N, C-alpha and C positions, 0 to 999 in steps of 0.2 A: 396712836390710839392704844390704850392698854387693855389687857384682857379683863373682861367684866367679872364681877363677883358671881353672877349666874353661870358663866362659863367655867369658873373654878369649881363651883359646887357640882355642876354636871359632870365634869371630868373626874373629880375625886370620887364621886358616887359611882360612876361607870366602872371604875377599877377597884372598888372597895372589896370585892371578893379576893383580891390578891393579898390582902392584909392591911397593915397600917400604912396607907399612902399619904405622903406629905407633898407639899408644893412649895415652890420658891419662885417668886416673880423675877424675871430677867429679860432685859432688852425689849420691854413692852409685851412680852409673852409670859409663859409659865413653864417651869420644869416640874415634872411629876417624878417622885422618888419612892422606891420601896426599899426600906432600910437606907443604905447610903448610895444605892444605885439609881441613876436616872434612867428611866425607861420610856418616857414619853414627853412630848412638848405640846403646848397649846399655843397657837399663834395668836397675835393680837386680834385677828378676825374670829377667833374661837375655834379654829380647825385643829383637830387632834392628830398628832403624828406619833407613831410608835418607833422606837429604836429597832433596827433590824440587823440581821446578818446578811451576807450575800444571798443565801438561800431564801430567807424570808422576804427579802426585798423583791426577788423575782416572783415569789408567790403573791405578794401584795400588788405588784405591777400587773399580774395576770387578772387580779380582781378590779383593776381600774384605778388603783391608788396612784398618788403623785408624790414624787420625792420633794422633800423640803430642801430647797437650794441644792447644794452638792454634798449634803450631809447624809449620814446613814439613818435618816428618819423618813418614814413613808406614812401618808395619810391612812387612817382607818377606812376600810370600805364602808359605804353607807349602811349596809346591813348590820355592821357591828355597833353603830351608834345607837341602835334601838335594842341591842342585845348584850347586856353586860357579860354574859358567859363567853360570847364570841370575842368581845373586846379583850377580855382577860386572857383568852387563849392566844391571841396575837401577842400580847405583852409577855406571856410566859415563854413563848418561843424564843424571845431574846434573853429573858432573865435566866433561863435554864441552859443556855448555850455556853 
């Protein structure tokens, strides 16, 4: 199952405050990029995962997030899915590290 157009639109809109966010389909999912840096994934089920550092991974785990396989990507907390400012804050923690 591939990521839907609606999921792509939702994810790029959610992170639009970061700047010019682009996407690239891959492996049935989607990569989200700011400039040339990938900062998030959207799974084929539509779940959004942000790239993390060890510190932000621990913070997301405390929020109930789940790791994407054994990669440095963790799901956004449910509260961030309804709040673009919070979603962008999580992404910025990786982008500015």
